[in-house]
C-alpha positions in Angstrom: -2.2 -30.0 -16.7 -1.5 -27.2 -19.2 -0.7 -23.5 -18.5 -3.5 -20.9 -17.7 -4.3 -18.1 -20.1 -3.9 -14.9 -19.0 -7.6 -13.0 -19.2 -7.0 -10.0 -21.3 -9.8 -8.1 -20.2 -8.2 -8.6 -16.6 -4.7 -8.1 -17.6 -5.7 -4.3 -18.8 -7.7 -3.0 -15.8 -5.8 -4.5 -13.2 -1.9 -4.1 -11.8 -0.1 -6.8 -9.7 2.4 -5.2 -7.5 5.6 -6.5 -5.9 4.2 -7.3 -3.0 1.6 -9.3 -4.5 -1.7 -7.3 -3.9 -4.3 -6.2 -7.0 -4.5 -2.7 -7.6 -7.5 -1.0 -9.7 -9.1 2.1 -11.0 -11.9 3.8 -9.7 -15.2 4.2 -11.2 -17.4 7.4 -11.6 -14.6 9.4 -12.4 -15.3 9.9 -16.1 -17.9 12.7 -17.0 -20.6 15.0 -14.7 -17.2 15.8 -12.6 -19.1 19.5 -11.6 -21.7 17.9 -9.4 -19.0 16.0 -7.5 -16.9 17.4 -4.5 -13.0 17.8 -4.3 -12.5 15.2 -2.0 -15.1 12.8 -4.0 -13.1 13.3 -7.1 -9.3 13.1 -5.2 -10.8 9.9 -3.7 -11.5 8.6 -7.2 -8.5 9.6 -8.6 -6.7 6.9 -6.3 -6.2 3.7 -6.8 -7.4 0.7 -4.9 -6.8 -2.9 -4.3 -8.7 -5.5 -4.6 -9.5 -8.2 -1.2 -11.2 -11.0 -0.8 -12.9 -13.7 -3.6 -12.4 -11.3 -5.7 -8.5 -11.0 -5.6 -8.6 -15.0 -5.6 -10.7 -14.8 -8.9 -8.3 -11.9 -10.4 -5.1 -13.6 -9.6 -6.6 -16.7 -11.3 -7.7 -14.5 -14.6 -3.9 -13.2 -14.2 -2.5 -16.9 -14.3 -0.8 -15.9 -10.9 
């Protein structure tokens, strides 16, 4: 069976950690920030982990 190709769009958006978890950026942090609270903006600024079936699909897209 041939090797899986890496899906480059996913590779640019998702990072694989050393423990095997997948991290991603959060949405809604680019514009119209004045109406969002400080705590909400801080939460948006942190990275999130991908879990569940999305994790399995993303790992396959990365060729892991």
